[in-house]
N, C-alpha and C positions, 0 to 999 in steps of 0.2 A: 932550717928549723924543723925539728921533728914534732909531729903532732900525734899525741896518743889518742887514737880513736877506739872507742868501744862499740862494737857492733852488737845490737840486740835484736833478736828475732821479733818480727812484727807480732807473731802469735803471743809471745810473752808480754808484750806491751798491752795487747788487747785483753789478755787474761787479767793482768794487774788492774787495768782500768775497770773491768767488769766487777772484780772483787771490791775495789775501792768504792765503786758506786753502789755496792750492796745488792746487785741484781744477778748474782751468780746462779741462784736457784731458778730464777725465771728463765734465764738464758739456757740453762741445762734442760729445763722442762720443754722449752720450745724446740731444742735440738732433738730430744727424744721423740717428741710428737712428729717432727719433720721426718726423722729417719724411719719411723714405723712403716711408711709406704714402701720405702726401699727394701726393708726387711721382708715385707709381704711379697714383693716381687721375687725375692730370692728363695722363696719356698715353692713347693709344687702345687700351690693353690690355684683354683680355677681363676682365670684372668678376669672373669666378670666380677669376682669378689673385690678386686682392686677399686672398683667404682662404688661398691656397696658399703664401704667402711672408711672411717677417718678417725685418727687419733685426736682426741679433743682435750685431754687433761693428763698431766703426770704429776704425781706427788708421792713421796715416801715409798719409792720403788714400785708403785702401782701405776700402770698405764691404763687409762680409760679410753675406750674406743666406741664411737657411735656406729651402729650398724642398722641398715634399712629394714632388716627383717630377721626373725628368729632362725630361719634356715641358714642365712649367711653368718649369723653369730655362731651357730653350731659348726659350720664349715671352718671358720677361723679358729674357734676354740679347740677343735681337734688338732690344730697345728700350733697351738699357743706355745708349747715348749720350744719348738723350732724357731718361732718368731722371737721369743725372749732370748734364745741363744744367739741369734743373729745380731740383735740389738746390743747385747752385752759384749759380743766379740768386737763390734764396731767401736764401742766406747772403751774397750779393754778393761772393763771392770763390771761387777754385778750392779748394774744400774736399774734394771727391771727384774722383779721376781714373779710378777703376775700381771695378767691383763683382765680388766673388768669390762663388761659389755653393757652398753645402753642401747636398747632397741627403740627405734622410732624415727 
Protein backbone atom coordinates (compact mmCIF):
# COMPACT_ATOMS: atom_id res chain seq x y z
CA UNK A 1 0.00 0.00 0.00
CA UNK A 2 1.58 3.28 -1.10
CA UNK A 3 1.03 6.26 1.12
CA UNK A 4 1.28 9.71 -0.41
CA UNK A 5 3.08 11.80 2.16
CA UNK A 6 3.57 15.49 1.72
CA UNK A 7 6.41 16.96 3.66
CA UNK A 8 6.01 20.56 4.72
CA UNK A 9 8.80 22.63 6.19
CA UNK A 10 8.22 23.52 9.83
CA UNK A 11 9.01 27.14 9.03
CA UNK A 12 6.13 27.26 6.55
CA UNK A 13 3.73 25.86 9.13
CA UNK A 14 4.88 28.42 11.69
CA UNK A 15 4.54 31.31 9.23
CA UNK A 16 1.04 30.23 8.24
CA UNK A 17 0.03 29.90 11.89
CA UNK A 18 1.42 33.34 12.74
CA UNK A 19 -0.40 34.94 9.82
CA UNK A 20 -3.61 33.10 10.62
CA UNK A 21 -3.44 34.32 14.22
CA UNK A 22 -2.99 37.90 12.97
CA UNK A 23 0.26 38.50 14.85
CA UNK A 24 2.65 38.74 11.92
CA UNK A 25 3.54 42.38 12.55
CA UNK A 26 4.20 41.79 16.23
CA UNK A 27 6.44 38.82 15.52
CA UNK A 28 8.33 40.77 12.86
CA UNK A 29 8.80 43.70 15.27
CA UNK A 30 10.12 41.38 17.97
CA UNK A 31 12.56 39.79 15.52
CA UNK A 32 13.85 43.18 14.35
CA UNK A 33 14.35 44.38 17.93
CA UNK A 34 16.07 41.13 18.82
CA UNK A 35 18.42 41.28 15.84
CA UNK A 36 19.47 44.89 16.55
CA UNK A 37 22.02 43.74 19.14
CA UNK A 38 23.56 41.26 16.68
CA UNK A 39 23.80 43.96 14.01
CA UNK A 40 25.48 46.27 16.52
CA UNK A 41 28.07 43.59 17.30
CA UNK A 42 28.88 43.31 13.59
CA UNK A 43 29.85 46.99 13.32
CA UNK A 44 33.11 48.53 14.48
CA UNK A 45 31.36 50.11 17.45
CA UNK A 46 32.91 50.43 20.89
CA UNK A 47 32.03 47.23 22.77
CA UNK A 48 30.83 49.30 25.75
CA UNK A 49 28.03 50.62 23.54
CA UNK A 50 26.52 47.15 23.42
CA UNK A 51 25.43 47.51 27.05
CA UNK A 52 24.35 51.14 26.63
CA UNK A 53 21.52 50.63 24.16
CA UNK A 54 18.54 48.37 23.56
CA UNK A 55 16.01 48.19 20.74
CA UNK A 56 12.63 48.80 22.31
CA UNK A 57 10.15 49.34 19.48
CA UNK A 58 9.75 48.79 15.75
CA UNK A 59 7.02 50.11 13.50
CA UNK A 60 6.70 51.40 9.93
CA UNK A 61 10.36 50.69 9.10
CA UNK A 62 11.55 52.77 12.08
CA UNK A 63 13.50 51.11 14.87
CA UNK A 64 13.46 52.93 18.20
CA UNK A 65 16.46 52.38 20.44
CA UNK A 66 16.79 53.38 24.10
CA UNK A 67 20.26 54.73 24.93
CA UNK A 68 21.67 55.53 28.37
CA UNK A 69 23.25 58.82 27.34
CA UNK A 70 23.58 61.32 24.52
CA UNK A 71 27.22 60.40 23.90
CA UNK A 72 26.24 56.77 23.25
CA UNK A 73 23.33 57.90 21.07
CA UNK A 74 25.76 59.92 18.98
CA UNK A 75 28.18 56.98 18.80
CA UNK A 76 25.47 54.67 17.50
CA UNK A 77 23.90 57.33 15.27
CA UNK A 78 27.21 57.77 13.42
CA UNK A 79 26.98 54.10 12.44
CA UNK A 80 23.24 54.06 11.87
CA UNK A 81 23.53 53.38 8.14
CA UNK A 82 25.77 50.35 8.76
CA UNK A 83 23.40 48.96 11.41
CA UNK A 84 20.41 49.44 9.11
CA UNK A 85 22.28 47.70 6.26
CA UNK A 86 23.10 44.74 8.53
CA UNK A 87 19.50 44.38 9.68
CA UNK A 88 18.14 44.64 6.13
CA UNK A 89 20.70 42.12 4.86
CA UNK A 90 19.71 39.67 7.58
CA UNK A 91 16.01 39.93 6.71
CA UNK A 92 16.76 40.07 2.97
CA UNK A 93 14.52 43.09 2.46
CA UNK A 94 14.34 46.75 3.41
CA UNK A 95 12.73 46.27 6.78
CA UNK A 96 14.35 49.25 8.55
CA UNK A 97 15.12 52.60 6.96
CA UNK A 98 15.93 54.63 10.06
CA UNK A 99 16.72 54.43 13.76
CA UNK A 100 15.25 56.82 16.32
CA UNK A 101 16.89 57.26 19.71
CA UNK A 102 15.36 57.73 23.15
CA UNK A 103 17.82 58.93 25.76
CA UNK A 104 17.33 58.03 29.36
